[in-house]
Residue, then its C-alpha position, 0 to 999 in steps of 0.5 A: m543284215i551286212s553292218p558298216r564296217s569301221d573302215l569304210e569313212p577312212a576309205r572314203a577319205g583315200i586311204d591305201d588299199p591293203a589289198p594286193a592289185a589283182r589282175v585281168r585275164p586275157p581271153s580264154g580262146p579264139g572263135v570262127a572271126v579270129a581264129g589264128l589272128p595275131r595277138r599279144a599281151v600288154v600291160v596297163e599299170f593304173a593308180g587311182a584316187r583311192g582304195g579301201v573296203a567297204p559292205l556291198t552295196w543293195g545293188q552288189a548284194s543282188i546280183w552277188r546273190l544271182t552269181t552265187w546261185r547259179g555256181d562258180d563255174d556259170p558266166y550266164f550274168n557276165m556281159p560282152w561289151t564293145l566300144p569304138v575307137y572314134g578318129r584315128r587314135d594310136l594304141d598308146v592313146v586307147l590304152g591310156a584311155v582305158r588306163r583313166l577309165f579304170e583309174r576314174h572308175e572304182t567298180l573296175r578295179t574292184n575284188f569281192r571278198p569274204g568279210a566278218d559280216g559278209v562279202v565286201q567290196q575292196v577296192a584296189r587303188s592301183g594295179r596292172l592290167v593284162v589287155e589283149v591286142v588282136e590284129g584283125g587283118d582283112a576280116r571286118p573290125m566289128a565282127v572280130v570284137r564282138e566275137v573277142a567280147e563273147g569270148l571274154a564274157a564267156e569265162v567266170f570271173d575269180y571275183a576275189g582274185e580278178l577284177p570283175v572287167r577284161c579288156a583287148v583291143v582290136t587294130v586293123e594295120g596297127r591302128p585301133r578300131a575297137v575295144a571288146f570288154g567281158v563285164s561282171h554284172l557285179a561291175a556294171d548294169g545297163g545305166a553303169l555302161d552307158l555312164l562308162a561309153a560316154d566317158w570313153r569318149a571324152l577320154l579318147a578325145g582329151t577332154e577329160g571331165p571332173d572325177p566322178g563324185w559317187q562311188p559304190m564305196d559311197q553309195a554303200l555308206f549312204e544305204r546304212e546312214g540317214a536319208g538312203a537308210e531311210r529310203g530302204e525303210r519304207a521299201f521294206r514296209h511297202w513290200r510287207a504290205v504288198l505280200e501280206e496281200a498278194p497271191r502266194s503263186m500266180f502258177d499254183y495249178p498243176p504243171v506239165v512235162a516240161e520240155e528239155p532244156r525247161f526254160i526257153r525264150v522266143r523273141m517277137e519283133s512288131v512294129a504294130l505292137g510299138v506304134a499301138a503300145e506308144v498311141l495309147a501311151a499319148r492317149r492315157r498321158v503315161s509311159s509306154a513302159s506302163v502300157l506294156t507292164t499293164a498288158s503283160a498283168v492282163l494277160l497273166s490274169a486271163l490265163t491263170g484266173h487271178r484277179r490279183v496280179v503280182m509281178q516284179l519289175i527290174a528297176a533301174n533305180r537312177h533318178d535319185p541324181r546321185i544313183g544316177v552318176l553312179v558307175g556300178p550295179a543300182a538294177q534292184d526288183g521292185i514289187f508290182t500288183l494290180d487288181l482287174p475286177p470284173g466289168g474293168t476295161l484295159a483304159e482303166a487298168i492302164r491308168t491304174g497300173h501306171r500309178q501302180a508301176l510308179t510304186a513299184y519304181r519308188h520303192a525298189l531300194y533295199e536290202p535284199l537279204r533282210l527282205m528275203a528273211m521277210r519273204e520267208e517269214l510271211g510265208r511261213e505265216r500264210g501257210g507256204p512259200i511266196d512265189l514271186s517268179a513272174y517279172f516285166n524287164d524294159t531294157r530300152g534305154g530311152g523308154d521308147w522306140p526312136d526309129l518307128p514308122a510313121v502311120e498315116p493318118p496318125g493313129d489309124p487303127a486299120a494301119i496299125a492294124a495292117l503293120t502286124a503282116r510283118t511281125t516275125f518270131s524267133p527263138a532266143g534260147s533255152w537253160e535247164h535251170v533259170d533262177a527264180t522265174t516262171v516267166q519274164f516279159i522282156t522288152g528288147q533295145a531294138r528302135d524300129a520295132c517292139e522287140l519283146h522277149l518272153l522267158a518262161d518255164t515251160a512246165y508252167l507256161p508250154r511252148t504254144t502258151v508262150y507264143a499265144l502270150l506275145r501274140g495276145m499282146e500285140t492283138l490286145l493293144v492293136r485292138a485297144v487303139a480302135a476301141d477299148v477292150p473290156l478285160d473279161t473278153v482278153a482271153g477269147l480275144c488274145g486266144i489264151t486258154p485259161v488254165e483248168r484247176p482240178l476239182g477241189r483246188e482253189r487259188s493260193r489267195a483269194d482276190a480282192a479284186e473279184d470277192p473282197a469278202k472271200a477269205p483267203d485259203a491259206s492251205a493251198p499249196v503252191v506248185a510254181g517251179t520256182t520260188g526265189g526272187 
């Protein structure tokens, strides 16, 4: 566990940063749309209100572990990002807005360096930012800015010597049209980017609001003292209680020959699924996220035979008013568990799943290294590693689909079922290695349909199973609009073939939902391909 640095409190008071200012490198190379376009570099000097050194926040520490796991040459967690230039602004105004963005938000001018007690965040009070200006000419400005942003994000960051954000301005006939960024996940998550986008519009308009009141250095202190530390302790106790009873692995069955690359991601876009999820959410007075989370757990239960399902939920952690305005990474994993007893129905599962999801999100702020140590300790006590490689991640900004088509009459089962004819599937990437994931359900950001991705380890979920689970999600919820679905019928209804375990090979933990009196089998092997989280 990283202990508080003695210089944290002076940093909060605004002392000068002892570290040298860092530079941001321009794009490393043009793509098709930007090849040959005129470009030049300009220097923007910034001077913020304070600098200093502090421990990593828990959100930063979570991302740091993931970035270092993938290696020094892997930009997987970098994010291409673009912002429009509202109105007719000249280059000086746009560069001034970029300067103020860096001055107002300490996360944009932070290096990450080894300290006496582990990696620390080091905020530069002042520095120089190299911004490339790309003249788009006759090319479509938004096509150019997207490609420039991809290039900015395609190169790994030198976290000790480089700021975690790169920037370029795209112009047409000298007038700025958009700004491209390559953003390290150590600097921001989705919620932080939304805050920056709102600030950007105000800065361009010259209506700058009050300085941000909560920065990552403030969050680091909050997590180590008083209410923040107490919240972390409650989360730690909750995780321990769940992991003492959870299956050691959801994927405790023999693997098959994996594809090359081993991990695949498939996208489904389904208007029917979005409409059905919203109808069921309104009926049960829960969120559509809870409906999708529960349905994911139900499908995994049907596939693996586990009556007790355990998944990790990606929690934004922005309900706290302080963290709600924090520009920096705040997301961490929450632990979700759901018992699905014989004879139960989907409606009952959704009600319970909603409560369990809220509990998971409420306990998703904690010191990640300490939690990892606890997981390892429990694994030794239980006879093998605890594999938490099933995830649900809702990336929708507002938690809904604002442009879903209206169904007439509203909620009509036949009309919703007819929408399944519009469902599409497409590949969305493949990788040789993905940390700590056997399966991850991910809602995309489409506004007019439920965009559902499934990232899977093909050694445990072959491609045919991936498609069956995606289509099964749609089938399950569309059918549930017409009538409640018994859980024991889900596999047959959704075309899911339950896994087969060799004779004598038991599940990694007895499921209390199935037989509370059955003693846990701590000796059975855990064979899932990944065990991180």
